[in-house]
KEMARPA-375792 format. One record per residue (C-alpha): residue number from 1; chain; x, y, z. Coordinates in nm, 2 decimals, always signed. Each point is the difference from the previous one (the first is absolute). Layout:
<sites>
<rodren NUM, marza A, X X, Y Y, Z Z>
...
</sites>
This chain:
<sites>
<rodren 1, marza A, X +19.44, Y +2.52, Z +25.68>
<rodren 2, marza A, X +0.23, Y +0.10, Z +0.29>
<rodren 3, marza A, X -0.14, Y -0.10, Z +0.34>
<rodren 4, marza A, X +0.14, Y +0.34, Z +0.13>
<rodren 5, marza A, X -0.21, Y +0.30, Z -0.10>
<rodren 6, marza A, X +0.06, Y +0.36, Z +0.08>
<rodren 7, marza A, X -0.30, Y +0.24, Z -0.01>
<rodren 8, marza A, X +0.15, Y +0.34, Z -0.08>
<rodren 9, marza A, X -0.12, Y +0.36, Z -0.02>
<rodren 10, marza A, X +0.18, Y +0.34, Z -0.03>
<rodren 11, marza A, X -0.08, Y +0.36, Z +0.06>
<rodren 12, marza A, X +0.16, Y +0.27, Z -0.21>
<rodren 13, marza A, X +0.06, Y +0.37, Z -0.04>
<rodren 14, marza A, X -0.22, Y +0.01, Z -0.31>
<rodren 15, marza A, X -0.13, Y -0.21, Z -0.29>
<rodren 16, marza A, X +0.28, Y -0.01, Z -0.26>
<rodren 17, marza A, X +0.36, Y -0.12, Z +0.05>
<rodren 18, marza A, X +0.08, Y +0.16, Z -0.34>
<rodren 19, marza A, X -0.07, Y +0.34, Z +0.17>
<rodren 20, marza A, X +0.25, Y -0.08, Z +0.27>
<rodren 21, marza A, X -0.24, Y -0.12, Z +0.26>
<rodren 22, marza A, X +0.13, Y -0.24, Z +0.26>
<rodren 23, marza A, X -0.10, Y -0.27, Z +0.24>
<rodren 24, marza A, X -0.05, Y +0.11, Z +0.36>
<rodren 25, marza A, X -0.14, Y -0.32, Z +0.16>
<rodren 26, marza A, X +0.03, Y -0.37, Z -0.07>
<rodren 27, marza A, X -0.22, Y -0.25, Z +0.18>
<rodren 28, marza A, X +0.02, Y -0.38, Z -0.04>
<rodren 29, marza A, X -0.19, Y -0.29, Z +0.17>
<rodren 30, marza A, X +0.15, Y -0.35, Z -0.03>
<rodren 31, marza A, X -0.22, Y -0.31, Z -0.06>
<rodren 32, marza A, X +0.14, Y -0.35, Z -0.01>
<rodren 33, marza A, X -0.24, Y -0.27, Z -0.12>
<rodren 34, marza A, X -0.27, Y +0.26, Z +0.01>
<rodren 35, marza A, X +0.05, Y +0.07, Z +0.37>
<rodren 36, marza A, X +0.11, Y +0.34, Z +0.14>
<rodren 37, marza A, X +0.33, Y -0.03, Z +0.18>
<rodren 38, marza A, X +0.04, Y +0.34, Z +0.16>
<rodren 39, marza A, X +0.34, Y +0.04, Z -0.17>
<rodren 40, marza A, X -0.08, Y +0.33, Z -0.16>
<rodren 41, marza A, X +0.21, Y +0.27, Z -0.16>
<rodren 42, marza A, X -0.09, Y +0.36, Z +0.06>
<rodren 43, marza A, X +0.21, Y +0.31, Z -0.08>
<rodren 44, marza A, X -0.06, Y +0.37, Z -0.04>
<rodren 45, marza A, X +0.24, Y +0.18, Z -0.23>
<rodren 46, marza A, X +0.15, Y +0.34, Z -0.05>
<rodren 47, marza A, X -0.08, Y +0.10, Z -0.36>
<rodren 48, marza A, X +0.22, Y +0.31, Z -0.04>
<rodren 49, marza A, X -0.28, Y +0.18, Z -0.16>
<rodren 50, marza A, X -0.33, Y +0.16, Z +0.09>
<rodren 51, marza A, X -0.32, Y -0.21, Z +0.03>
<rodren 52, marza A, X -0.29, Y +0.11, Z -0.22>
<rodren 53, marza A, X -0.28, Y +0.14, Z +0.21>
<rodren 54, marza A, X -0.25, Y -0.23, Z -0.17>
<rodren 55, marza A, X +0.22, Y -0.30, Z +0.11>
<rodren 56, marza A, X +0.01, Y +0.13, Z +0.36>
<rodren 57, marza A, X -0.38, Y +0.01, Z +0.00>
<rodren 58, marza A, X +0.00, Y -0.37, Z -0.09>
<rodren 59, marza A, X +0.25, Y -0.14, Z +0.24>
<rodren 60, marza A, X +0.06, Y +0.28, Z +0.25>
<rodren 61, marza A, X +0.38, Y -0.03, Z -0.01>
<rodren 62, marza A, X +0.20, Y +0.33, Z +0.00>
<rodren 63, marza A, X +0.35, Y +0.10, Z -0.08>
<rodren 64, marza A, X +0.05, Y +0.10, Z +0.37>
<rodren 65, marza A, X -0.09, Y -0.35, Z +0.11>
<rodren 66, marza A, X +0.25, Y -0.15, Z -0.25>
<rodren 67, marza A, X +0.29, Y +0.24, Z +0.08>
<rodren 68, marza A, X +0.19, Y -0.25, Z +0.22>
<rodren 69, marza A, X -0.09, Y -0.31, Z -0.20>
<rodren 70, marza A, X +0.25, Y -0.21, Z -0.20>
<rodren 71, marza A, X +0.02, Y +0.02, Z -0.38>
<rodren 72, marza A, X -0.08, Y -0.28, Z -0.24>
<rodren 73, marza A, X +0.37, Y -0.07, Z -0.05>
<rodren 74, marza A, X +0.04, Y -0.06, Z +0.37>
<rodren 75, marza A, X -0.26, Y -0.28, Z +0.02>
<rodren 76, marza A, X +0.01, Y -0.15, Z -0.35>
<rodren 77, marza A, X +0.22, Y -0.30, Z +0.10>
<rodren 78, marza A, X -0.23, Y -0.10, Z +0.28>
<rodren 79, marza A, X -0.30, Y +0.05, Z -0.22>
<rodren 80, marza A, X +0.13, Y -0.21, Z -0.29>
<rodren 81, marza A, X +0.11, Y -0.27, Z +0.24>
<rodren 82, marza A, X -0.35, Y +0.00, Z +0.15>
<rodren 83, marza A, X -0.19, Y -0.04, Z -0.33>
<rodren 84, marza A, X +0.25, Y -0.22, Z -0.18>
<rodren 85, marza A, X -0.15, Y -0.32, Z -0.14>
<rodren 86, marza A, X -0.35, Y +0.08, Z +0.11>
<rodren 87, marza A, X -0.32, Y +0.08, Z -0.19>
<rodren 88, marza A, X -0.10, Y +0.36, Z +0.05>
<rodren 89, marza A, X -0.37, Y +0.07, Z +0.02>
<rodren 90, marza A, X -0.08, Y +0.36, Z -0.09>
<rodren 91, marza A, X -0.33, Y +0.18, Z -0.09>
<rodren 92, marza A, X +0.06, Y +0.19, Z -0.32>
<rodren 93, marza A, X +0.36, Y -0.14, Z -0.03>
<rodren 94, marza A, X +0.12, Y +0.23, Z -0.28>
<rodren 95, marza A, X -0.01, Y +0.30, Z +0.23>
<rodren 96, marza A, X +0.20, Y -0.15, Z +0.29>
<rodren 97, marza A, X +0.24, Y -0.20, Z -0.22>
<rodren 98, marza A, X +0.06, Y +0.31, Z -0.22>
<rodren 99, marza A, X +0.09, Y +0.21, Z +0.31>
<rodren 100, marza A, X +0.22, Y -0.28, Z +0.14>
<rodren 101, marza A, X +0.19, Y -0.05, Z -0.33>
<rodren 102, marza A, X +0.04, Y +0.38, Z -0.02>
<rodren 103, marza A, X +0.16, Y +0.00, Z +0.34>
<rodren 104, marza A, X +0.23, Y -0.29, Z -0.10>
<rodren 105, marza A, X +0.11, Y +0.18, Z -0.31>
<rodren 106, marza A, X +0.10, Y +0.30, Z +0.20>
<rodren 107, marza A, X +0.26, Y -0.20, Z +0.19>
<rodren 108, marza A, X +0.36, Y -0.03, Z -0.11>
<rodren 109, marza A, X +0.11, Y -0.30, Z -0.20>
<rodren 110, marza A, X -0.26, Y -0.22, Z -0.17>
<rodren 111, marza A, X -0.25, Y -0.13, Z +0.26>
<rodren 112, marza A, X -0.23, Y -0.26, Z -0.13>
<rodren 113, marza A, X -0.36, Y +0.08, Z -0.09>
<rodren 114, marza A, X -0.26, Y -0.12, Z +0.25>
<rodren 115, marza A, X -0.13, Y -0.29, Z -0.22>
<rodren 116, marza A, X +0.34, Y -0.15, Z -0.01>
<rodren 117, marza A, X +0.00, Y -0.07, Z +0.38>
<rodren 118, marza A, X -0.37, Y -0.10, Z +0.04>
<rodren 119, marza A, X -0.32, Y -0.05, Z -0.19>
<rodren 120, marza A, X -0.30, Y +0.23, Z +0.01>
<rodren 121, marza A, X -0.38, Y -0.07, Z +0.02>
<rodren 122, marza A, X -0.23, Y +0.29, Z -0.06>
<rodren 123, marza A, X -0.33, Y -0.03, Z +0.20>
<rodren 124, marza A, X -0.16, Y +0.28, Z -0.20>
<rodren 125, marza A, X +0.03, Y -0.20, Z -0.32>
<rodren 126, marza A, X -0.13, Y -0.31, Z +0.19>
<rodren 127, marza A, X -0.29, Y +0.20, Z +0.14>
<rodren 128, marza A, X -0.10, Y +0.14, Z -0.34>
<rodren 129, marza A, X -0.01, Y -0.35, Z -0.14>
<rodren 130, marza A, X -0.21, Y -0.12, Z +0.30>
<rodren 131, marza A, X -0.23, Y +0.30, Z +0.01>
<rodren 132, marza A, X -0.02, Y +0.15, Z -0.35>
<rodren 133, marza A, X -0.17, Y +0.34, Z -0.03>
<rodren 134, marza A, X +0.01, Y +0.06, Z +0.38>
<rodren 135, marza A, X +0.21, Y +0.23, Z +0.22>
<rodren 136, marza A, X +0.31, Y -0.19, Z +0.11>
<rodren 137, marza A, X +0.18, Y +0.25, Z +0.22>
<rodren 138, marza A, X +0.13, Y -0.13, Z +0.33>
<rodren 139, marza A, X -0.29, Y +0.17, Z +0.18>
<rodren 140, marza A, X -0.25, Y -0.15, Z -0.24>
<rodren 141, marza A, X +0.15, Y -0.35, Z +0.04>
<rodren 142, marza A, X -0.01, Y +0.04, Z +0.38>
<rodren 143, marza A, X -0.37, Y +0.07, Z -0.02>
<rodren 144, marza A, X -0.06, Y -0.29, Z -0.25>
<rodren 145, marza A, X +0.18, Y -0.25, Z +0.22>
<rodren 146, marza A, X -0.13, Y +0.14, Z +0.33>
<rodren 147, marza A, X +0.34, Y +0.10, Z +0.13>
<rodren 148, marza A, X +0.00, Y +0.27, Z +0.27>
<rodren 149, marza A, X +0.22, Y +0.29, Z -0.10>
<rodren 150, marza A, X -0.17, Y +0.27, Z +0.21>
<rodren 151, marza A, X +0.34, Y +0.07, Z +0.17>
<rodren 152, marza A, X +0.13, Y +0.12, Z -0.34>
<rodren 153, marza A, X -0.06, Y +0.37, Z +0.02>
<rodren 154, marza A, X +0.32, Y +0.07, Z -0.21>
<rodren 155, marza A, X +0.20, Y -0.21, Z -0.23>
<rodren 156, marza A, X +0.31, Y -0.16, Z +0.15>
<rodren 157, marza A, X +0.23, Y -0.25, Z -0.16>
<rodren 158, marza A, X +0.01, Y -0.26, Z +0.28>
<rodren 159, marza A, X -0.37, Y +0.04, Z +0.08>
<rodren 160, marza A, X -0.10, Y -0.04, Z -0.36>
<rodren 161, marza A, X +0.23, Y -0.30, Z -0.04>
<rodren 162, marza A, X -0.17, Y -0.17, Z +0.30>
<rodren 163, marza A, X -0.34, Y +0.08, Z -0.14>
<rodren 164, marza A, X +0.10, Y -0.13, Z -0.35>
<rodren 165, marza A, X +0.13, Y -0.33, Z +0.16>
<rodren 166, marza A, X -0.36, Y -0.05, Z +0.14>
<rodren 167, marza A, X -0.15, Y +0.09, Z -0.34>
<rodren 168, marza A, X +0.23, Y -0.23, Z -0.19>
<rodren 169, marza A, X -0.07, Y -0.30, Z +0.23>
<rodren 170, marza A, X -0.38, Y +0.06, Z -0.05>
<rodren 171, marza A, X +0.04, Y +0.04, Z -0.37>
<rodren 172, marza A, X +0.18, Y -0.33, Z -0.03>
<rodren 173, marza A, X -0.24, Y -0.19, Z +0.22>
<rodren 174, marza A, X +0.17, Y +0.02, Z +0.34>
<rodren 175, marza A, X -0.06, Y -0.33, Z +0.16>
<rodren 176, marza A, X -0.35, Y -0.02, Z -0.16>
<rodren 177, marza A, X +0.10, Y -0.31, Z -0.19>
<rodren 178, marza A, X -0.04, Y -0.20, Z +0.32>
<rodren 179, marza A, X -0.37, Y +0.09, Z +0.02>
<rodren 180, marza A, X -0.25, Y -0.25, Z -0.12>
<rodren 181, marza A, X -0.20, Y +0.10, Z -0.31>
<rodren 182, marza A, X -0.36, Y +0.04, Z +0.12>
<rodren 183, marza A, X -0.13, Y +0.01, Z -0.36>
<rodren 184, marza A, X -0.21, Y +0.30, Z +0.09>
<rodren 185, marza A, X +0.07, Y +0.17, Z -0.33>
<rodren 186, marza A, X +0.00, Y +0.34, Z +0.16>
<rodren 187, marza A, X +0.33, Y +0.09, Z -0.17>
<rodren 188, marza A, X +0.18, Y +0.07, Z +0.33>
<rodren 189, marza A, X +0.38, Y -0.02, Z -0.05>
<rodren 190, marza A, X +0.22, Y -0.20, Z +0.22>
<rodren 191, marza A, X +0.18, Y +0.31, Z +0.12>
<rodren 192, marza A, X -0.33, Y +0.17, Z +0.11>
<rodren 193, marza A, X -0.07, Y -0.30, Z +0.24>
<rodren 194, marza A, X +0.32, Y +0.05, Z +0.20>
<rodren 195, marza A, X -0.03, Y +0.15, Z +0.35>
<rodren 196, marza A, X +0.32, Y +0.09, Z +0.18>
<rodren 197, marza A, X +0.02, Y -0.10, Z +0.36>
<rodren 198, marza A, X +0.12, Y +0.24, Z +0.27>
<rodren 199, marza A, X +0.35, Y -0.12, Z +0.10>
<rodren 200, marza A, X -0.08, Y +0.11, Z +0.36>
<rodren 201, marza A, X -0.31, Y -0.22, Z +0.02>
<rodren 202, marza A, X -0.03, Y -0.25, Z +0.29>
<rodren 203, marza A, X +0.13, Y -0.35, Z -0.07>
<rodren 204, marza A, X -0.26, Y -0.24, Z -0.13>
<rodren 205, marza A, X -0.15, Y -0.24, Z +0.26>
<rodren 206, marza A, X +0.07, Y -0.37, Z -0.08>
<rodren 207, marza A, X -0.31, Y -0.21, Z +0.07>
<rodren 208, marza A, X +0.08, Y -0.37, Z +0.01>
<rodren 209, marza A, X -0.25, Y -0.28, Z -0.07>
<rodren 210, marza A, X -0.15, Y -0.16, Z +0.31>
<rodren 211, marza A, X +0.01, Y -0.38, Z +0.08>
<rodren 212, marza A, X -0.36, Y -0.04, Z -0.12>
<rodren 213, marza A, X +0.07, Y +0.20, Z -0.32>
<rodren 214, marza A, X +0.31, Y -0.22, Z -0.07>
<rodren 215, marza A, X -0.21, Y -0.31, Z +0.05>
<rodren 216, marza A, X -0.27, Y +0.12, Z -0.23>
<rodren 217, marza A, X +0.27, Y +0.08, Z -0.26>
<rodren 218, marza A, X +0.13, Y -0.35, Z +0.02>
<rodren 219, marza A, X -0.35, Y -0.15, Z -0.04>
<rodren 220, marza A, X -0.04, Y +0.21, Z -0.32>
<rodren 221, marza A, X +0.33, Y -0.13, Z -0.13>
<rodren 222, marza A, X -0.11, Y -0.36, Z +0.08>
<rodren 223, marza A, X -0.31, Y +0.06, Z -0.22>
<rodren 224, marza A, X +0.21, Y +0.14, Z -0.28>
<rodren 225, marza A, X +0.24, Y -0.28, Z +0.02>
<rodren 226, marza A, X -0.27, Y -0.26, Z -0.02>
<rodren 227, marza A, X -0.19, Y +0.17, Z -0.28>
<rodren 228, marza A, X +0.32, Y +0.05, Z -0.21>
<rodren 229, marza A, X +0.13, Y -0.35, Z +0.04>
<rodren 230, marza A, X +0.30, Y +0.11, Z +0.20>
<rodren 231, marza A, X +0.07, Y +0.31, Z -0.20>
<rodren 232, marza A, X -0.04, Y +0.27, Z +0.27>
<rodren 233, marza A, X +0.27, Y +0.26, Z -0.10>
<rodren 234, marza A, X -0.02, Y +0.18, Z +0.34>
<rodren 235, marza A, X +0.08, Y -0.32, Z +0.19>
<rodren 236, marza A, X +0.28, Y -0.10, Z -0.24>
<rodren 237, marza A, X +0.16, Y +0.35, Z +0.05>
<rodren 238, marza A, X +0.01, Y -0.07, Z +0.37>
<rodren 239, marza A, X +0.19, Y -0.33, Z -0.04>
<rodren 240, marza A, X +0.38, Y +0.01, Z +0.06>
<rodren 241, marza A, X +0.22, Y -0.05, Z -0.30>
</sites>
């Protein structure tokens, strides 16, 4: 699997590209080795058609807002260069991939389909396998994995991509594999044990061992050394090679 992953979401004028509906927003969040890089791709697009009222009620984007925005053809080179070789992570991938391929087919020449420049992972398929018979919308997954999405009053491609990045990391264990198994048998998943630290928090205070504590430590190592017949691993690790 590629170490570079792009979490992607789109907003559209309606539900069916076969009915002429178009993409009006693309939002992408980059992760490398499961870490957010901040190298995101975000673009609003002029669709050259009216947006369905039902769609406006979902994302709040209007034709007036998009009147001065570029068209897909204007940004496609930058977009393809950005996603090339990565693994796209999309919730309900057939919807977004279908719209993106529809936009590509509208271009002159024979632009390649999306799956020829990158791979695609569908988190909705993953969620259904992990949580069969349960609701697996993005909102439902946020609630299940205790991800705060209270700032999401309307859908937005970049915002939803950022939320999906958090959901994906939780679904796939985050850094929970580093946690020791307590054997509690309570069925708590590794992802549910993760707590994100505030990046603005104060630096941790470093407390060094006192002279008396170091002396006590050495006495303990002496006892282990004697009891193990010279096999104290901690002391051996301190010896220069």
